[in-house]
C-alpha positions in Angstrom: 66.3 237.4 -22.1 70.0 237.7 -22.7 70.2 235.1 -25.4 67.5 236.9 -27.4 70.1 239.7 -27.7 72.8 237.2 -28.5 70.9 235.7 -31.4 69.6 239.0 -32.7 73.2 240.3 -32.7 74.2 237.7 -35.3 71.5 238.7 -37.7 70.8 242.3 -36.6 71.8 244.1 -39.8 69.8 241.9 -42.2 66.8 240.6 -40.3 63.3 241.9 -40.8 62.0 243.2 -37.4 58.9 240.9 -37.4 61.2 237.9 -37.6 62.8 238.8 -34.3 59.4 238.2 -32.7 58.9 234.9 -34.5 62.2 233.2 -33.6 62.3 234.8 -30.2 58.9 233.4 -29.4 59.9 229.9 -30.6 63.2 229.9 -28.9 62.0 231.2 -25.6 58.8 229.2 -25.5 60.1 225.8 -26.6 63.8 225.4 -27.1 65.3 227.3 -24.2 63.0 225.9 -21.4 64.0 222.3 -22.3 67.7 223.1 -21.9 67.0 224.9 -18.6 65.2 221.8 -17.2 67.9 219.5 -18.3 70.7 221.4 -16.6 69.2 223.6 -13.9 66.3 221.6 -12.6 67.1 219.5 -9.5 65.9 216.4 -11.2 67.2 217.2 -14.8 69.2 214.5 -16.4 72.2 216.8 -16.9 71.9 218.5 -13.5 74.8 218.1 -11.1 72.2 218.0 -8.3 70.6 214.8 -9.6 73.8 212.9 -10.3 72.0 211.0 -13.0 74.7 211.4 -15.7 77.9 209.5 -14.9 77.4 210.0 -11.2 78.1 213.7 -11.6 76.0 215.8 -14.0 77.2 218.8 -16.0 78.2 221.9 -14.0 77.0 225.1 -15.6 76.6 227.6 -12.7 75.6 230.7 -14.7 75.0 229.6 -18.2 78.0 229.1 -20.5 76.0 226.3 -22.2 72.4 227.0 -21.0 72.4 230.6 -22.0 75.3 231.5 -24.3 75.6 228.3 -26.3 71.8 228.3 -26.8 72.1 231.8 -28.2 75.1 231.1 -30.3 73.9 228.0 -32.2 70.8 229.5 -33.8 72.9 232.5 -34.7 75.2 230.1 -36.5 72.4 228.4 -38.3 70.7 231.6 -39.3 73.9 233.2 -40.6 74.7 230.2 -42.7 71.3 230.1 -44.2 71.2 233.7 -45.2 73.8 235.1 -47.6 76.4 237.7 -46.4 75.5 241.4 -46.3 76.0 243.6 -49.3 79.7 244.4 -49.8 80.7 242.2 -46.9 83.2 240.4 -49.2 84.7 241.7 -52.4 84.9 240.1 -55.8 87.9 238.1 -54.7 86.1 236.7 -51.6 88.2 239.0 -49.3 86.5 240.6 -46.3 85.8 244.3 -46.5 87.1 246.0 -43.4 84.3 246.8 -41.0 84.2 248.1 -37.4 83.1 244.7 -36.0 85.8 242.7 -37.9 88.2 242.6 -34.9 88.5 239.3 -33.2 86.8 238.8 -29.9 88.9 237.5 -27.1 89.6 238.2 -23.5 90.9 241.5 -22.3 94.7 242.0 -22.3 95.3 238.8 -24.3 93.1 240.1 -27.1 94.6 243.5 -27.0 98.1 242.3 -27.6 97.2 239.3 -29.6 95.3 241.4 -32.1 98.1 244.0 -32.1 100.5 241.3 -33.3 98.0 240.0 -35.9 96.6 243.3 -37.4 99.3 245.8 -36.5 97.3 248.3 -34.5 95.6 248.8 -31.2 91.8 248.6 -31.0 89.7 249.2 -27.9 86.8 247.2 -29.4 89.0 244.1 -29.1 89.2 244.6 -25.4 85.5 245.1 -25.0 84.7 242.0 -27.0 87.4 240.1 -25.2 85.9 241.0 -21.8 82.6 239.7 -22.9 84.2 236.5 -24.2 85.9 236.0 -20.8 82.7 236.5 -18.9 80.9 234.0 -21.2 83.5 231.4 -20.7 83.8 231.6 -16.9 80.1 231.6 -16.2 80.0 227.8 -16.2 82.7 227.1 -13.6 82.9 230.3 -11.6 81.6 228.6 -8.5 84.1 225.7 -8.6 87.4 226.9 -9.9 90.4 228.8 -8.3 91.3 232.4 -9.4 94.4 231.1 -11.2 92.3 228.7 -13.3 90.0 231.6 -14.2 93.0 233.3 -15.8 93.8 230.2 -17.8 90.1 230.1 -18.9 90.4 233.7 -20.2 93.7 233.2 -22.0 92.4 230.1 -23.8 89.1 231.8 -24.6 91.2 234.4 -26.4 92.8 231.8 -28.6 89.4 230.1 -29.3 87.8 233.4 -30.4 90.6 234.6 -32.5 90.8 231.2 -34.2 87.0 231.1 -34.8 87.1 234.6 -36.3 89.8 233.5 -38.8 87.8 230.4 -39.7 84.6 232.4 -40.3 86.4 234.8 -42.7 87.7 231.9 -44.6 84.2 230.4 -44.9 82.7 233.8 -45.7 80.4 233.4 -42.7 78.8 236.8 -41.9 78.0 237.3 -38.2 78.0 241.1 -37.8 78.7 241.2 -34.1 80.5 237.9 -33.8 77.7 236.4 -31.6 78.3 232.9 -32.8 82.1 233.0 -32.2 81.8 234.9 -28.9 78.7 233.4 -27.4 78.8 229.9 -29.0 82.5 229.4 -29.1 83.2 230.8 -25.6 80.2 229.1 -24.1 81.4 225.7 -25.4 84.9 226.3 -24.2 83.7 227.5 -20.8 81.8 224.2 -20.3 84.8 222.1 -21.3 87.1 224.2 -19.1 84.9 223.4 -16.0 85.4 219.7 -16.6 89.2 220.3 -16.6 89.7 222.6 -13.7 86.8 222.2 -11.2 88.2 221.8 -7.7 87.0 218.9 -5.6 86.3 220.9 -2.4 84.4 223.6 -4.4 82.3 221.1 -6.2 81.2 219.4 -3.0 80.5 222.8 -1.3 78.4 224.0 -4.2 76.4 220.9 -5.0 76.5 218.8 -1.8 76.4 221.6 0.8 79.9 220.7 2.0 78.8 217.3 3.3 81.7 215.2 4.6 82.5 211.9 3.0 80.9 212.7 -0.4 82.8 211.3 -3.4 82.0 212.7 -6.9 84.0 213.5 -10.1 85.8 216.9 -10.4 88.3 218.4 -12.8 90.3 216.0 -15.0 93.5 218.0 -14.7 93.2 218.0 -10.9 92.9 214.2 -10.7 89.1 214.0 -10.7 88.8 211.4 -13.4 86.8 211.5 -16.6 83.3 211.6 -15.1 82.9 215.4 -15.0 84.7 216.2 -18.3 82.5 213.5 -19.9 79.4 215.2 -18.6 80.6 218.6 -19.8 81.2 217.3 -23.3 77.8 215.6 -23.4 76.2 218.9 -22.3 77.8 220.9 -25.1 77.0 218.2 -27.7 73.4 217.8 -26.6 72.7 221.5 -26.4 74.3 222.2 -29.8 72.3 219.3 -31.4 69.0 220.2 -29.8 69.1 223.9 -30.6 70.4 223.2 -34.1 67.8 220.6 -34.9 64.9 222.8 -33.6 65.9 226.2 -34.8 67.5 225.2 -38.1 64.2 224.2 -39.8 62.6 227.4 -38.5 65.2 229.5 -40.3 65.1 227.3 -43.3 61.3 227.7 -43.7 61.5 231.5 -43.1 64.2 231.7 -45.8 62.0 229.8 -48.2 59.1 232.1 -47.5 61.5 235.0 -48.2 60.8 236.4 -44.7 64.3 236.1 -43.3 66.1 238.9 -45.2 65.3 242.6 -45.7 65.6 244.0 -49.2 69.0 245.1 -50.6 67.7 248.7 -50.8 66.8 248.7 -47.1 70.1 247.1 -46.2 72.1 249.7 -48.1 70.0 252.6 -46.7 70.3 251.1 -43.2 67.7 249.9 -40.8 67.7 253.1 -38.8 66.1 254.9 -41.8 64.2 252.1 -43.5 62.7 250.4 -40.5 62.8 253.0 -37.7 62.1 256.2 -39.5 65.3 258.2 -38.6 69.0 258.2 -37.9 70.5 256.7 -34.8 73.4 259.3 -34.6 73.2 263.1 -34.7 76.3 263.1 -37.1 74.2 261.4 -39.7 71.2 263.8 -39.6 70.5 265.5 -42.9 70.0 269.3 -43.2 66.2 269.0 -43.4 64.5 268.3 -40.1 62.0 265.6 -41.2 62.9 261.9 -41.1 64.2 260.3 -44.3 63.2 256.9 -45.6 64.7 254.4 -48.0 62.5 255.7 -50.9 63.8 259.3 -50.4 
């Protein structure tokens, strides 16, 4: 599942491999299916097909909330519970420059935005930016105009850059920015749908184009507060549910000292300490046999 990669990304450099199986089993077997039923089941209480919530339901066509927010929230909880990686911040609480430090955002906006902020070009910003844009538009891609999608991407850039600044100030260590990119963009994408969903598209997507149907649509397009209210409820409920269920799991694993690999293994790198070799040819030693942390 995609969200398993999202959650693993936030803890990938410091998590014991066995724990991947533990939280993935719990999240996929209990937490995620509940959210899927709420939003994507035809009779789910958040579903736009059931109209149970405010006569509308929350529109989440491809998973800004159901998939990405579900992956981002436990990444947030896990990263807060465990301490930052070794040498992530210096003695003055300043971040140590790392390849994944660049702010995620959307495509061109990120490229030029980060150029103004950090003073140099970085292709990684564009890659992360594209991912952030895809995450944000997945909620409303079936009900918004192309022009609105551009607005979605531009605002996602500001959301992600802002969240990256906040995480550094809080000394929050998410190596691949999964929390900011998946959680932040997922939440924004859901809210964006409530602002820009077009009436005709909503009816075509969820009422098969039936004539005479009246239902809420985008607030900024004159559709009232019904849909945006549903979208806010979706984000709030998903964040609360995933946090309340996954938070205790990470807390208990941390108490059992199962959440974090040893400092020696972290410094050596998981390629050597956990997988018995180097990931890149440039790092291979002169001898041919694999090296381990104890070497």
